[in-house]
C-alpha positions, 0 to 999 in steps of 0.5 A: 063264504057266501052266495053270490046272487046274479043280475038276474036275481037267481043264486049262483054257488057259494063264493070266497068273502072277498080279503082284506086286501081286496076290500082295501084295493077296492076302496082305494080305487073308487076313492081315486076315481072319485077324487080324480074326477072331481079334479078333472071337473073342477079344472074344466069348470075353472076354464069355463068349460061344460061338465066332463060328461059333454066332452065324453058324449061330443067325443063318441059322437065325433068317432061315429062319424057321419052315421051318428049313434042311437041315444042307448049306443051313446050311452054304451060307448061313454067312459063316464056313468050317465045316468040321465043320457036324456037330460045330457042329450037335451042339453047339447042339443039346446046348445047347438053341439048335436043334432037330433035326427029321425033314424032311417031304420026305426021311425020311432028312433032317433040318431044323434050327430055332432054339429060344427060347434060340437067339434069347436067345443071338443077342440075348445076343451081338449087343452083343458082336459089334456092338462088335467089328465097329466097333472092329476094322473099321469105326472104321478106315475112313470111309464112303468106304472102306467103300464102296469096299471093298464095291465092290472085294470085291464084284467078286471074289464069284462 
């Protein structure tokens, strides 16, 4: 048993040490995730597209509709860990895929909105991304596997 240190630095009650099976499953999830992401990124690059983080950001801004998103909202919605959201935003603005507009609620803040070019980029990237998902992920699993995996991963999401 060992003490669990919370995000705020407090020490909570003692918890059981993870089993060997838990360590093995954790390592496998991390390795498989990294491998899948690398293969998807390679496929996008081979097709002449920008990184997956661009697709992810553009998709979330498209889903946000005409109101757009604040940068912190975009970061929370993204599937991918994006530690440097400001650089990503700069690149997307520079390439004309998104607009950065002043926030109506907070004059110091900004709102991000997808442009027509951004929508076109999403459409252009989707076939390569869709094929990569099918090839590197879905093709190795049947419908029951996918349902079970989704259910199991759903238990871990909080």
